[in-house]
KEMAR-110811 format. One line per 4 residues: number of its first residue (from 1); their letters; for each residue x, z, y of N, C-alpha, C. Coordinates in nm, 2 decimals. Layout:
NUM = a = X Z Y X Z Y X Z Y ~ ... .
This chain:
1 = mesi = -5.52 4.60 -2.55 -5.44 4.48 -2.58 -5.27 4.54 -2.58 ~ -5.22 4.50 -2.69 -5.09 4.54 -2.72 -5.00 4.47 -2.62 ~ -4.88 4.51 -2.59 -4.79 4.46 -2.53 -4.74 4.31 -2.56 ~ -4.74 4.28 -2.69 -4.71 4.15 -2.72 -4.80 4.06 -2.71 .
5 = savt = -4.93 4.09 -2.72 -5.04 3.99 -2.66 -5.06 3.97 -2.52 ~ -5.04 4.06 -2.44 -5.02 4.06 -2.32 -4.91 3.98 -2.27 ~ -4.77 3.97 -2.34 -4.64 3.92 -2.31 -4.71 3.75 -2.35 ~ -4.76 3.72 -2.47 -4.79 3.61 -2.50 -4.89 3.54 -2.39 .
9 = alsa = -5.01 3.59 -2.34 -5.08 3.57 -2.24 -5.02 3.53 -2.09 ~ -4.93 3.64 -2.07 -4.88 3.61 -1.94 -4.75 3.49 -1.97 ~ -4.72 3.46 -2.06 -4.59 3.34 -2.08 -4.67 3.23 -2.07 ~ -4.79 3.22 -2.14 -4.88 3.11 -2.13 -4.91 3.06 -1.98 .
13 = lahe = -4.95 3.16 -1.89 -5.00 3.14 -1.76 -4.87 3.11 -1.66 ~ -4.74 3.15 -1.72 -4.62 3.13 -1.64 -4.56 2.99 -1.62 ~ -4.65 2.90 -1.58 -4.61 2.75 -1.58 -4.76 2.71 -1.48 ~ -4.69 2.64 -1.37 -4.78 2.61 -1.29 -4.89 2.49 -1.32 .
17 = grld = -4.87 2.42 -1.41 -4.98 2.32 -1.48 -5.08 2.42 -1.56 ~ -5.02 2.51 -1.66 -5.10 2.58 -1.73 -5.20 2.70 -1.65 ~ -5.15 2.75 -1.55 -5.21 2.82 -1.48 -5.32 2.76 -1.40 ~ -5.30 2.63 -1.32 -5.39 2.56 -1.26 -5.51 2.52 -1.36 .
21 = vfrr = -5.46 2.49 -1.48 -5.58 2.46 -1.59 -5.68 2.59 -1.60 ~ -5.59 2.69 -1.61 -5.67 2.81 -1.64 -5.76 2.85 -1.54 ~ -5.71 2.86 -1.42 -5.78 2.87 -1.29 -5.89 2.80 -1.29 ~ -5.87 2.67 -1.31 -6.01 2.58 -1.31 -6.11 2.62 -1.40 .
25 = lvka = -6.08 2.65 -1.53 -6.18 2.67 -1.62 -6.26 2.82 -1.62 ~ -6.15 2.88 -1.54 -6.23 3.01 -1.49 -6.33 2.99 -1.39 ~ -6.32 2.90 -1.30 -6.39 2.88 -1.21 -6.53 2.80 -1.25 ~ -6.48 2.70 -1.35 -6.58 2.63 -1.42 -6.72 2.72 -1.49 .
29 = gepg = -6.67 2.83 -1.54 -6.78 2.90 -1.59 -6.79 2.88 -1.74 ~ -6.90 2.94 -1.78 -6.93 2.93 -1.93 -6.96 2.77 -1.98 ~ -7.00 2.69 -1.91 -7.01 2.55 -1.94 -6.90 2.48 -1.96 ~ -6.78 2.53 -1.91 -6.65 2.47 -1.93 -6.61 2.34 -1.87 .
33 = laag = -6.50 2.27 -1.91 -6.48 2.13 -1.87 -6.44 2.05 -1.96 ~ -6.47 1.92 -2.00 -6.41 1.83 -2.08 -6.26 1.81 -2.05 ~ -6.20 1.79 -2.16 -6.05 1.74 -2.13 -6.03 1.63 -2.04 ~ -6.11 1.53 -2.06 -6.10 1.44 -1.94 -6.14 1.48 -1.80 .
37 = eiar = -6.18 1.56 -1.80 -6.23 1.62 -1.66 -6.13 1.71 -1.60 ~ -6.05 1.77 -1.69 -5.94 1.84 -1.66 -5.82 1.74 -1.61 ~ -5.81 1.66 -1.71 -5.68 1.57 -1.70 -5.71 1.50 -1.54 ~ -5.85 1.43 -1.51 -5.86 1.39 -1.38 -5.84 1.48 -1.27 .
41 = atgv = -5.88 1.61 -1.27 -5.89 1.69 -1.19 -5.76 1.76 -1.15 ~ -5.65 1.76 -1.25 -5.52 1.80 -1.22 -5.41 1.67 -1.21 ~ -5.45 1.56 -1.25 -5.37 1.45 -1.26 -5.26 1.46 -1.35 ~ -5.27 1.56 -1.45 -5.16 1.56 -1.55 -5.19 1.44 -1.68 .
45 = lpnt = -5.07 1.40 -1.73 -5.07 1.30 -1.83 -5.14 1.35 -1.95 ~ -5.22 1.27 -2.04 -5.30 1.34 -2.16 -5.21 1.42 -2.23 ~ -5.09 1.37 -2.29 -5.01 1.44 -2.36 -4.96 1.58 -2.30 ~ -4.94 1.60 -2.20 -4.89 1.72 -2.12 -5.00 1.81 -2.12 .
49 = lssn = -5.13 1.75 -2.09 -5.24 1.84 -2.07 -5.29 1.88 -2.22 ~ -5.26 1.80 -2.33 -5.27 1.85 -2.43 -5.18 1.93 -2.51 ~ -5.08 1.94 -2.44 -4.96 2.05 -2.50 -5.04 2.19 -2.41 ~ -5.04 2.16 -2.27 -5.12 2.29 -2.22 -5.20 2.37 -2.25 .
53 = lnil = -5.31 2.26 -2.29 -5.43 2.32 -2.38 -5.41 2.38 -2.49 ~ -5.33 2.36 -2.56 -5.29 2.42 -2.70 -5.19 2.54 -2.67 ~ -5.14 2.57 -2.57 -5.06 2.68 -2.54 -5.15 2.79 -2.49 ~ -5.22 2.75 -2.41 -5.35 2.84 -2.35 -5.43 2.88 -2.49 .
57 = taag = -5.46 2.79 -2.56 -5.54 2.82 -2.68 -5.48 2.94 -2.77 ~ -5.36 2.89 -2.78 -5.26 2.98 -2.90 -5.26 3.14 -2.85 ~ -5.25 3.12 -2.70 -5.25 3.27 -2.63 -5.40 3.31 -2.64 ~ -5.48 3.27 -2.68 -5.62 3.32 -2.68 -5.69 3.32 -2.53 .
61 = liis = -5.65 3.24 -2.44 -5.68 3.24 -2.29 -5.80 3.15 -2.29 ~ -5.82 3.03 -2.36 -5.92 2.95 -2.35 -5.97 2.92 -2.49 ~ -6.10 2.88 -2.49 -6.16 2.85 -2.62 -6.22 2.69 -2.60 ~ -6.22 2.64 -2.72 -6.27 2.48 -2.72 -6.40 2.46 -2.82 .
65 = rrdg = -6.47 2.35 -2.77 -6.58 2.29 -2.85 -6.58 2.18 -2.87 ~ -6.63 2.13 -2.97 -6.63 1.98 -2.98 -6.82 1.94 -2.92 ~ -6.84 1.84 -2.83 -6.94 1.81 -2.81 -6.95 1.66 -2.81 ~ -7.01 1.60 -2.90 -7.00 1.45 -2.92 -6.85 1.44 -2.95 .
69 = rsii = -6.80 1.31 -2.85 -6.67 1.27 -2.87 -6.58 1.36 -2.76 ~ -6.64 1.44 -2.68 -6.56 1.53 -2.61 -6.52 1.65 -2.67 ~ -6.43 1.72 -2.62 -6.39 1.86 -2.65 -6.38 1.92 -2.49 ~ -6.49 2.03 -2.52 -6.50 2.11 -2.39 -6.41 2.24 -2.40 .
73 = yraa = -6.36 2.27 -2.30 -6.27 2.40 -2.30 -6.32 2.49 -2.19 ~ -6.34 2.60 -2.23 -6.37 2.71 -2.13 -6.28 2.85 -2.14 ~ -6.27 2.90 -2.03 -6.19 3.03 -2.02 -6.23 3.15 -2.11 ~ -6.17 3.20 -2.20 -6.20 3.33 -2.29 -6.20 3.44 -2.19 .
77 = ydrm = -6.33 3.46 -2.14 -6.31 3.55 -2.03 -6.29 3.70 -2.10 ~ -6.34 3.73 -2.24 -6.29 3.86 -2.28 -6.16 3.87 -2.30 ~ -6.09 3.80 -2.34 -5.96 3.80 -2.33 -5.86 3.81 -2.20 ~ -5.95 3.74 -2.08 -5.91 3.75 -1.96 -5.89 3.91 -1.88 .
81 = rdll = -6.04 3.95 -1.93 -6.04 4.10 -1.88 -5.97 4.18 -1.97 ~ -5.95 4.17 -2.09 -5.83 4.25 -2.16 -5.71 4.26 -2.09 ~ -5.66 4.13 -2.04 -5.54 4.12 -2.00 -5.54 4.16 -1.86 ~ -5.64 4.18 -1.78 -5.63 4.22 -1.65 -5.65 4.39 -1.67 .
85 = aflv = -5.72 4.42 -1.78 -5.73 4.58 -1.79 -5.57 4.64 -1.84 ~ -5.51 4.56 -1.92 -5.39 4.60 -1.96 -5.28 4.59 -1.85 ~ -5.29 4.50 -1.73 -5.19 4.52 -1.62 -5.22 4.63 -1.53 ~ -5.37 4.69 -1.51 -5.39 4.77 -1.41 -5.43 4.90 -1.49 .
89 = adcc = -5.40 4.93 -1.61 -5.46 5.05 -1.68 -5.38 5.15 -1.62 ~ -5.25 5.12 -1.58 -5.17 5.27 -1.53 -5.12 5.24 -1.41 ~ -5.18 5.15 -1.32 -5.15 5.13 -1.19 -5.18 5.25 -1.08 ~ -5.28 5.33 -1.11 -5.31 5.41 -1.01 -5.22 5.53 -1.00 .
93 = ggep = -5.15 5.60 -1.08 -5.08 5.70 -1.09 -5.15 5.82 -1.03 ~ -5.28 5.84 -1.05 -5.36 5.94 -0.97 -5.39 5.91 -0.83 ~ -5.37 5.77 -0.79 -5.40 5.73 -0.68 -5.51 5.64 -0.66 ~ -5.63 5.65 -0.69 -5.70 5.55 -0.67 -5.70 5.41 -0.59 .
97 = qvca = -5.67 5.48 -0.46 -5.67 5.36 -0.35 -5.56 5.27 -0.40 ~ -5.48 5.28 -0.46 -5.37 5.18 -0.50 -5.45 5.05 -0.56 ~ -5.54 5.08 -0.66 -5.62 4.96 -0.73 -5.75 4.93 -0.67 ~ -5.79 4.99 -0.55 -5.92 4.96 -0.51 -5.95 4.82 -0.47 .
101 = plaa = -5.83 4.78 -0.40 -5.84 4.66 -0.36 -5.88 4.55 -0.45 ~ -5.84 4.57 -0.58 -5.87 4.48 -0.69 -6.03 4.47 -0.69 ~ -6.09 4.56 -0.70 -6.24 4.55 -0.69 -6.29 4.47 -0.59 ~ -6.22 4.49 -0.46 -6.30 4.42 -0.36 -6.26 4.27 -0.34 .
105 = iasq = -6.15 4.23 -0.41 -6.11 4.09 -0.43 -6.21 4.05 -0.56 ~ -6.25 4.12 -0.62 -6.35 4.06 -0.75 -6.48 4.02 -0.69 ~ -6.52 4.12 -0.61 -6.66 4.13 -0.54 -6.65 4.01 -0.45 ~ -6.55 3.98 -0.38 -6.55 3.88 -0.29 -6.53 3.71 -0.33 .
109 = acaa = -6.47 3.71 -0.46 -6.47 3.59 -0.54 -6.60 3.58 -0.60 ~ -6.67 3.67 -0.66 -6.80 3.67 -0.68 -6.90 3.61 -0.58 ~ -6.89 3.68 -0.46 -7.00 3.64 -0.35 -6.98 3.50 -0.29 ~ -6.83 3.46 -0.30 -6.81 3.31 -0.25 -6.87 3.20 -0.35 .
113 = egrs = -6.89 3.24 -0.48 -6.95 3.16 -0.58 -7.13 3.17 -0.59 ~ -7.16 3.26 -0.50 -7.31 3.31 -0.48 -7.34 3.38 -0.64 ~ -7.28 3.47 -0.66 -7.27 3.53 -0.81 -7.27 3.69 -0.76 ~ -7.33 3.76 -0.84 -7.29 3.90 -0.84 -7.22 3.96 -0.96 .
117 = c = -7.13 4.05 -0.94 -7.05 4.10 -1.08 -7.08 4.22 -1.09 .
């Protein structure tokens, strides 16, 4: 990932409402959530939610698909992994213990969801 792509993604996440939507979609997994479900869960007005979804989509962090009359959104996991890899690529500076807690956090999150990572 190039710096400009990382900045775009981080800028999209640098808003409480968009971060909340993104985290909900990450938690929802591959099936994703309909826009209406997201709106009900967040209590965000439809026009604000639409704007937030457009910004996250433009940053490549979420993907949408039509399912009948609904639009289903899901996290773009490849892009999320690329962003996380970009952020930690140079973090260790020869000291792997600096980044080791990140692996433990990921494992704990997966275990809490009943999945293996």
